[in-house]
C-alpha positions as CSV (number, residue, x, y, z in Angstrom):
1,M,-123.2,81.8,20.3
2,S,-120.3,81.1,21.1
3,T,-117.2,82.3,19.7
4,S,-113.2,82.1,20.4
5,T,-112.1,84.7,23.2
6,R,-108.0,85.3,23.7
7,R,-107.1,85.3,27.6
8,K,-105.9,88.5,28.7
9,Q,-102.6,89.2,29.8
10,S,-102.4,90.4,33.4
11,A,-99.6,92.7,34.9
12,R,-97.2,90.4,37.5
13,P,-96.6,91.9,40.4
14,R,-92.5,92.6,40.6
15,R,-90.6,92.4,43.8
16,P,-88.6,95.3,44.1
17,L,-84.7,94.7,42.7
18,C,-83.0,97.3,45.4
19,G,-83.4,97.7,49.1
20,S,-85.1,94.5,49.9
21,F,-85.6,93.3,53.0
22,H,-83.7,89.9,54.5
23,P,-86.7,88.7,56.6
24,G,-85.9,89.6,60.6
25,S,-82.6,91.5,59.9
26,G,-84.1,94.6,59.0
27,A,-81.7,96.2,57.1
28,P,-82.0,96.3,53.5
29,L,-79.5,94.4,51.1
30,Y,-78.6,96.9,49.0
31,N,-76.1,95.8,46.1
32,Q,-76.9,92.4,46.6
33,P,-78.5,90.1,43.8
34,V,-81.9,89.3,44.4
35,S,-84.1,87.0,42.4
36,D,-87.4,87.8,40.3
37,E,-87.9,84.3,40.0
38,Q,-90.5,84.2,42.8
39,A,-92.6,87.6,42.0
40,V,-92.9,86.0,38.1
41,D,-93.8,82.0,39.8
42,A,-96.4,83.9,41.9
43,G,-97.7,86.3,39.0
44,E,-98.1,83.1,36.8
45,N,-99.7,81.2,39.5
46,E,-102.0,84.6,40.1
47,E,-102.8,84.1,36.4
48,E,-103.4,80.9,35.8
49,E,-105.9,81.1,39.3
50,L,-107.7,84.0,37.2
51,H,-107.7,81.3,34.2
52,Q,-109.1,78.4,35.9
53,K,-111.9,80.4,37.5
54,L,-113.2,81.9,35.0
55,L,-113.1,78.6,33.1
56,E,-115.7,76.8,36.1
57,R,-117.5,80.1,35.8
58,R,-118.3,78.7,32.2
59,E,-118.8,75.8,33.1
60,A,-121.8,76.4,35.5
61,A,-123.5,79.0,32.8
62,L,-123.0,76.1,30.4
63,A,-124.6,74.0,32.9
64,Q,-127.6,76.0,32.6
65,V,-128.0,75.3,28.8
66,V,-130.2,73.6,26.3
67,K,-127.8,70.9,24.5
68,F,-127.6,69.9,21.2
69,G,-130.0,67.2,20.4
70,D,-132.8,68.4,22.9
71,P,-136.0,68.5,21.3
72,V,-136.6,72.0,22.8
73,L,-134.0,73.2,20.2
74,K,-136.5,72.6,17.3
75,S,-139.0,74.2,18.8
76,R,-140.7,77.7,17.7
77,A,-141.0,80.3,20.0
78,S,-144.3,82.1,21.4
79,S,-144.1,85.9,21.4
80,V,-143.7,87.8,24.8
81,E,-146.7,89.7,25.8
82,D,-145.8,90.9,29.1
83,F,-143.3,93.1,30.0
84,G,-143.0,93.8,33.6
85,P,-140.2,92.6,36.2
86,E,-140.2,89.3,35.3
87,L,-139.3,89.7,32.0
88,R,-136.3,92.6,33.5
89,A,-135.1,89.8,36.1
90,E,-135.2,87.0,32.9
91,V,-133.3,89.2,30.3
92,E,-130.2,90.5,33.7
93,R,-130.3,85.9,33.9
94,M,-129.6,85.7,30.3
95,I,-127.2,88.6,29.8
96,Q,-125.2,86.6,33.1
97,I,-125.2,83.4,31.4
98,M,-124.2,85.0,28.4
99,Q,-121.5,86.7,29.7
100,E,-119.9,83.6,32.1
101,G,-120.3,81.3,28.9
102,M,-118.2,83.5,27.5
103,G,-120.7,84.1,24.1
104,V,-121.7,87.1,22.6
105,G,-125.6,85.7,22.1
106,L,-128.2,83.8,23.9
107,A,-132.2,82.5,22.8
108,A,-134.2,82.0,25.4
109,T,-135.0,78.7,23.5
110,Q,-131.5,77.8,24.8
111,L,-132.5,77.8,28.3
112,G,-135.5,75.7,27.7
113,I,-137.8,79.1,27.7
114,L,-139.8,78.7,24.3
115,R,-140.6,83.2,24.2
116,R,-139.2,85.3,21.4
117,L,-136.3,86.9,24.1
118,L,-132.3,87.0,23.0
119,V,-129.9,89.0,24.9
120,F,-126.4,89.9,22.5
121,Q,-123.0,91.6,22.6
122,A,-121.0,91.5,19.7
123,A,-118.1,93.3,21.2
124,S,-116.5,93.3,24.8
125,D,-116.7,97.1,24.7
126,S,-120.1,97.2,23.6
127,E,-123.4,97.2,26.5
128,P,-125.8,93.7,26.9
129,S,-128.6,94.0,24.8
130,A,-131.9,92.1,24.7
131,L,-134.9,92.4,21.8
132,I,-138.0,90.5,22.2
133,N,-140.3,89.4,20.1
134,P,-137.2,90.5,17.0
135,K,-138.0,89.9,13.6
136,V,-135.8,90.4,10.1
137,E,-136.8,93.2,8.4
138,W,-133.9,93.3,5.4
139,T,-131.2,91.2,4.4
140,S,-128.9,92.6,2.2
141,D,-128.0,90.6,-0.8
142,E,-123.9,90.5,-0.1
143,L,-123.0,87.2,1.8
144,A,-120.4,85.9,4.3
145,I,-119.1,82.8,5.4
146,A,-117.7,82.7,8.8
147,E,-117.2,80.1,11.0
148,E,-119.6,80.1,13.9
149,G,-119.6,78.8,17.6
150,C,-123.3,78.3,19.8
151,L,-123.3,77.5,23.4
152,S,-125.5,74.8,22.9
153,L,-122.9,73.2,20.9
154,P,-119.9,73.3,22.4
155,R,-116.4,72.8,21.0
156,V,-118.1,72.7,17.6
157,T,-118.1,74.7,15.3
158,M,-118.7,75.1,11.9
159,D,-118.8,77.6,8.9
160,V,-121.7,79.7,7.8
161,E,-122.9,81.8,5.2
162,R,-125.1,84.7,6.2
163,P,-125.8,88.2,4.9
164,L,-123.6,90.5,6.3
165,H,-125.9,92.9,6.7
166,A,-129.6,93.1,8.2
167,R,-131.9,95.4,9.8
168,F,-133.8,93.6,12.3
169,T,-137.3,94.9,14.3
170,G,-138.4,94.3,18.3
171,R,-139.1,95.1,21.3
172,D,-136.8,96.2,24.5
173,V,-137.3,95.5,27.7
174,D,-139.4,98.4,28.7
175,G,-141.5,97.2,25.4
176,D,-140.6,100.3,23.8
177,P,-140.0,100.0,19.7
178,V,-136.7,99.3,18.7
179,T,-134.7,99.0,15.1
180,I,-131.5,97.6,14.7
181,E,-129.5,98.1,11.9
182,A,-125.9,95.7,12.1
183,S,-123.1,94.8,10.0
184,G,-120.5,91.9,10.7
185,L,-121.0,90.0,13.8
186,E,-123.2,92.4,15.0
187,A,-125.6,90.7,12.3
188,R,-125.0,87.4,12.1
189,V,-125.1,87.0,16.3
190,L,-128.4,87.7,15.7
191,Q,-129.5,85.6,12.8
192,H,-128.3,83.6,14.4
193,E,-130.3,83.9,18.0
194,I,-133.5,84.1,15.9
195,D,-132.8,81.5,14.1
196,H,-132.9,79.5,17.5
197,L,-136.3,80.9,18.1
198,D,-137.1,79.8,15.2
199,G,-135.9,76.4,16.4
200,V,-133.0,76.6,13.2
201,L,-129.5,75.7,14.5
202,A,-126.3,77.0,13.1
203,V,-125.7,73.0,11.7
204,D,-129.0,73.2,9.2
205,R,-127.1,76.0,7.3
206,P,-123.4,74.7,7.3
207,Q,-121.2,75.5,4.0
208,G,-119.6,72.6,2.6
209,L,-120.5,70.4,6.0
210,D,-120.7,66.0,6.4
211,P,-124.1,65.3,9.0
212,F,-122.4,62.6,9.8
213,C,-118.6,64.2,11.2
214,L,-120.6,66.5,12.6
215,R,-122.8,64.6,14.9
216,E,-119.9,61.6,15.4
217,E,-117.8,64.7,16.4
218,W,-120.3,65.9,18.8
219,H,-120.6,62.2,20.4
220,R,-116.1,62.4,20.0
221,L,-116.0,65.5,22.0
222,H,-119.0,64.9,24.6
223,G,-119.0,61.5,25.0
224,P,-122.0,58.6,25.7
225,D,-123.5,61.9,27.8
226,G,-123.7,63.5,24.4
227,R,-125.0,60.8,22.4
228,Y,-128.6,61.5,21.4
229,G,-129.1,57.3,20.4
230,P,-127.4,54.5,19.3
231,P,-123.9,55.6,17.0
232,E,-125.2,56.2,13.3
233,D,-124.8,54.5,9.8
234,R,-123.1,56.8,7.5
235,N,-125.9,55.6,4.7
236,A,-128.5,56.1,6.5
237,S,-127.6,59.5,7.9
238,Y,-126.1,60.7,4.3
239,A,-130.0,59.4,3.6
240,T,-131.9,61.4,6.6
241,P,-132.2,65.0,6.4
242,L,-129.7,66.8,8.9
243,T,-132.7,68.6,10.6
244,G,-134.9,65.7,11.2
245,L,-132.3,64.7,13.4
246,L,-131.0,67.4,15.5
Protein backbone atom coordinates (compact mmCIF):
# COMPACT_ATOMS: atom_id res chain seq x y z
CA MET A 1 0.00 0.00 0.00
CA SER A 2 1.28 3.45 -0.83
CA THR A 3 0.66 6.84 0.62
CA SER A 4 1.42 10.40 -0.34
CA THR A 5 4.69 11.76 1.02
CA ARG A 6 5.86 15.27 1.67
CA ARG A 7 9.41 16.22 0.89
CA LYS A 8 11.24 17.27 4.03
CA GLN A 9 12.84 20.68 3.80
CA SER A 10 16.56 20.17 4.23
CA ALA A 11 18.75 22.64 6.06
CA ARG A 12 20.51 24.88 3.58
CA PRO A 13 24.20 25.56 4.21
CA ARG A 14 24.82 29.28 4.33
CA ARG A 15 28.07 31.07 3.70
CA PRO A 16 29.11 33.44 6.49
CA LEU A 17 28.17 37.07 5.89
CA CYS A 18 31.05 38.39 8.00
CA GLY A 19 34.70 37.47 8.04
CA SER A 20 34.53 36.12 4.50
CA PHE A 21 37.76 35.86 2.60
CA HIS A 22 38.37 36.89 -0.95
CA PRO A 23 40.02 33.96 -2.78
CA GLY A 24 43.76 34.46 -2.87
CA SER A 25 43.79 37.66 -0.86
CA GLY A 26 44.34 36.17 2.57
CA ALA A 27 42.44 39.10 4.11
CA PRO A 28 38.85 39.18 5.38
CA LEU A 29 36.43 41.42 3.55
CA TYR A 30 34.84 42.96 6.65
CA ASN A 31 32.13 45.52 6.03
CA GLN A 32 31.83 44.44 2.40
CA PRO A 33 28.48 43.27 0.96
CA VAL A 34 28.53 39.55 0.34
CA SER A 35 25.89 37.81 -1.77
CA ASP A 36 24.16 34.78 -0.24
CA GLU A 37 22.63 33.76 -3.57
CA GLN A 38 25.32 31.20 -4.34
CA ALA A 39 24.80 29.53 -0.97
CA VAL A 40 21.04 29.41 -1.51
CA ASP A 41 21.52 27.99 -5.00
CA ALA A 42 23.91 25.37 -3.64
CA GLY A 43 21.41 24.37 -0.97
CA GLU A 44 18.62 24.10 -3.51
CA ASN A 45 20.82 22.01 -5.79
CA GLU A 46 21.70 19.65 -2.95
CA GLU A 47 18.04 19.29 -2.04
CA GLU A 48 17.10 18.64 -5.66
CA GLU A 49 19.87 16.04 -6.01
CA LEU A 50 18.66 14.29 -2.86
CA HIS A 51 15.09 14.32 -4.10
CA GLN A 52 16.20 12.90 -7.46
CA LYS A 53 18.11 10.10 -5.74
CA LEU A 54 15.03 9.24 -3.69
CA LEU A 55 12.93 9.09 -6.85
CA GLU A 56 15.48 6.85 -8.55
CA ARG A 57 15.50 4.51 -5.56
CA ARG A 58 11.72 4.46 -5.58
CA GLU A 59 11.57 3.56 -9.27
CA ALA A 60 14.12 0.80 -8.72
CA ALA A 61 12.03 -0.58 -5.84
CA LEU A 62 8.78 -0.38 -7.81
CA ALA A 63 10.41 -2.25 -10.68
CA GLN A 64 10.44 -5.31 -8.40
CA VAL A 65 6.72 -5.04 -7.61
CA VAL A 66 4.15 -6.98 -9.65
CA LYS A 67 1.84 -4.53 -11.40
CA PHE A 68 -1.89 -4.33 -12.01
CA GLY A 69 -3.01 -6.85 -14.63
CA ASP A 70 -0.66 -9.67 -13.59
CA PRO A 71 -2.71 -12.80 -12.70
CA VAL A 72 -0.63 -13.42 -9.58
CA LEU A 73 -2.37 -10.46 -7.92
CA LYS A 74 -5.66 -12.38 -8.17
CA SER A 75 -4.21 -15.52 -6.58
CA ARG A 76 -4.62 -16.60 -2.97
CA ALA A 77 -1.38 -17.12 -1.07
CA SER A 78 -0.50 -20.29 0.86
CA SER A 79 0.40 -20.46 4.54
CA VAL A 80 4.02 -20.14 5.63
CA GLU A 81 5.22 -23.36 7.24
CA ASP A 82 8.98 -22.84 7.63
CA PHE A 83 10.36 -20.17 9.94
CA GLY A 84 14.09 -19.68 9.58
CA PRO A 85 16.90 -17.65 7.99
CA GLU A 86 15.34 -17.68 4.51
CA LEU A 87 12.09 -16.23 5.83
CA ARG A 88 13.94 -13.56 7.79
CA ALA A 89 15.93 -12.60 4.70
CA GLU A 90 12.71 -12.33 2.68
CA VAL A 91 11.15 -10.11 5.36
CA GLU A 92 14.20 -7.81 5.31
CA ARG A 93 14.05 -7.61 1.52
CA MET A 94 10.34 -6.77 1.59
CA ILE A 95 10.87 -4.05 4.19
CA GLN A 96 13.61 -2.48 2.07
CA ILE A 97 11.41 -2.49 -1.05
CA MET A 98 8.48 -1.05 0.91
CA GLN A 99 10.55 1.77 2.37
CA GLU A 100 12.41 2.65 -0.81
CA GLY A 101 9.13 2.46 -2.72
CA MET A 102 7.69 4.98 -0.22
CA GLY A 103 4.94 2.58 0.78
CA VAL A 104 3.37 1.83 4.14
CA GLY A 105 2.74 -1.85 3.48
CA LEU A 106 3.68 -4.67 1.12
CA ALA A 107 2.35 -8.20 0.66
CA ALA A 108 4.46 -11.10 -0.60
CA THR A 109 2.10 -11.63 -3.53
CA GLN A 110 3.10 -8.19 -4.83
CA LEU A 111 6.57 -9.64 -5.37
CA GLY A 112 5.16 -12.74 -7.05
CA ILE A 113 5.58 -14.86 -3.91
CA LEU A 114 2.41 -16.76 -3.03
CA ARG A 115 3.01 -17.00 0.71
CA ARG A 116 0.97 -15.40 3.48
CA LEU A 117 3.47 -12.79 4.52
CA LEU A 118 3.20 -9.02 4.78
CA VAL A 119 5.24 -6.11 6.12
CA PHE A 120 3.97 -2.72 7.23
CA GLN A 121 5.04 0.61 8.71
CA ALA A 122 2.02 2.86 9.07
CA ALA A 123 3.93 5.72 10.73
CA SER A 124 7.35 7.05 9.77
CA ASP A 125 8.47 7.02 13.41
CA SER A 126 7.40 3.40 14.01
CA GLU A 127 9.47 0.27 13.46
CA PRO A 128 8.68 -1.78 10.34
CA SER A 129 6.98 -5.05 11.23
CA ALA A 130 6.15 -8.37 9.62
CA LEU A 131 2.99 -10.39 10.08
CA ILE A 132 2.98 -13.98 8.87
CA ASN A 133 -0.13 -16.08 8.25
CA PRO A 134 -2.27 -13.08 9.23
CA LYS A 135 -5.96 -13.33 10.04
CA VAL A 136 -8.61 -10.69 10.66
CA GLU A 137 -10.14 -11.75 14.00
CA TRP A 138 -12.52 -8.84 14.48
CA THR A 139 -13.59 -5.61 12.81
CA SER A 140 -15.63 -2.73 14.17
CA ASP A 141 -19.07 -1.78 12.94
CA GLU A 142 -17.76 1.76 12.53
CA LEU A 143 -16.61 2.27 8.95
CA ALA A 144 -14.54 4.96 7.28
CA ILE A 145 -13.91 5.93 3.68
CA ALA A 146 -10.39 7.02 2.80
CA GLU A 147 -8.21 7.32 -0.27
CA GLU A 148 -5.90 4.38 -0.88
CA GLY A 149 -2.99 3.88 -3.22
CA CYS A 150 -1.12 0.70 -4.05
CA LEU A 151 2.45 -0.06 -5.07
CA SER A 152 0.99 -2.41 -7.69
CA LEU A 153 -1.01 0.47 -9.16
CA PRO A 154 1.44 3.40 -9.17
CA ARG A 155 -0.08 6.89 -9.35
CA VAL A 156 -3.67 5.56 -9.15
CA THR A 157 -5.75 6.19 -6.02
CA MET A 158 -9.33 5.36 -5.07
CA ASP A 159 -11.73 5.81 -2.15
CA VAL A 160 -12.23 2.59 -0.19
CA GLU A 161 -14.55 1.92 2.75
CA ARG A 162 -13.15 -0.26 5.54
CA PRO A 163 -13.72 -0.88 9.27
CA LEU A 164 -12.06 1.83 11.33
CA HIS A 165 -10.82 -0.58 14.02
CA ALA A 166 -9.70 -4.21 13.72
CA ARG A 167 -7.91 -7.03 15.52
CA PHE A 168 -5.40 -9.20 13.71
CA THR A 169 -3.54 -12.36 14.67
CA GLY A 170 -0.61 -14.14 13.09
CA ARG A 171 3.03 -15.00 13.68
CA ASP A 172 6.17 -12.92 13.86
CA VAL A 173 9.32 -13.76 11.92
CA ASP A 174 10.37 -16.21 14.65
CA GLY A 175 7.04 -18.04 14.52
CA ASP A 176 5.74 -16.67 17.83
CA PRO A 177 2.02 -15.77 18.08
CA VAL A 178 1.14 -12.09 17.59
CA THR A 179 -2.05 -10.12 18.22
CA ILE A 180 -2.40 -6.58 16.88
CA GLU A 181 -5.13 -4.15 17.90
CA ALA A 182 -5.16 -1.46 15.24
CA SER A 183 -7.12 1.67 14.39
CA GLY A 184 -7.09 4.26 11.67
CA LEU A 185 -4.33 4.05 9.09
CA GLU A 186 -2.65 1.01 10.62
CA ALA A 187 -5.93 -0.96 10.55
CA ARG A 188 -6.47 0.12 6.95
CA VAL A 189 -2.96 -0.87 5.87
CA LEU A 190 -3.25 -4.33 7.42
CA GLN A 191 -6.66 -4.94 5.83
CA HIS A 192 -5.30 -3.77 2.47
CA GLU A 193 -2.31 -6.14 2.63
CA ILE A 194 -4.35 -9.12 3.82
CA ASP A 195 -6.67 -8.49 0.87
CA HIS A 196 -3.61 -8.87 -1.38
CA LEU A 197 -2.87 -12.26 0.19
CA ASP A 198 -6.46 -13.30 -0.63
CA GLY A 199 -6.18 -12.13 -4.23
CA VAL A 200 -8.31 -9.03 -3.63
CA LEU A 201 -7.24 -5.57 -4.79
CA ALA A 202 -8.32 -2.17 -3.53
CA VAL A 203 -10.04 -1.65 -6.87
CA ASP A 204 -12.34 -4.54 -5.94
CA ARG A 205 -13.64 -2.44 -3.04
CA PRO A 206 -14.24 0.96 -4.65
CA GLN A 207 -16.69 3.61 -3.52
CA GLY A 208 -18.51 5.25 -6.41
CA LEU A 209 -15.78 4.21 -8.83
CA ASP A 210 -16.44 3.70 -12.52
CA PRO A 211 -14.54 0.50 -13.45
CA PHE A 212 -14.11 1.62 -17.04
CA CYS A 213 -12.60 4.95 -15.98
CA LEU A 214 -10.25 3.24 -13.55
CA ARG A 215 -8.80 0.95 -16.20
CA GLU A 216 -8.57 3.74 -18.75
CA GLU A 217 -6.80 5.95 -16.19
CA TRP A 218 -4.26 3.18 -15.61
CA HIS A 219 -3.75 2.84 -19.35
CA ARG A 220 -3.40 6.62 -19.77
CA LEU A 221 -0.77 6.86 -17.02
CA HIS A 222 1.26 3.85 -18.05
CA GLY A 223 0.79 3.78 -21.81
CA PRO A 224 1.04 0.64 -23.95
CA ASP A 225 3.21 -1.11 -21.35
CA GLY A 226 0.43 -0.77 -18.81
CA ARG A 227 -2.36 -2.05 -21.04
CA TYR A 228 -3.31 -5.68 -20.70
CA GLY A 229 -5.35 -6.26 -23.81
CA PRO A 230 -6.87 -3.89 -26.38
CA PRO A 231 -8.83 -0.72 -25.54
CA GLU A 232 -12.14 -1.59 -23.96
CA ASP A 233 -15.68 -0.82 -24.91
CA ARG A 234 -17.47 1.10 -22.15
CA ASN A 235 -20.67 -0.98 -22.40
CA ALA A 236 -18.71 -4.20 -22.22
CA SER A 237 -16.81 -2.85 -19.23
CA TYR A 238 -20.00 -2.18 -17.33
CA ALA A 239 -21.39 -5.59 -18.28
CA THR A 240 -18.31 -7.47 -17.07
CA PRO A 241 -17.51 -7.72 -13.35
CA LEU A 242 -14.50 -5.65 -12.41
CA THR A 243 -12.87 -8.52 -10.52
CA GLY A 244 -12.91 -10.70 -13.62
CA LEU A 245 -10.72 -8.31 -15.58
CA LEU A 246 -8.04 -7.16 -13.12
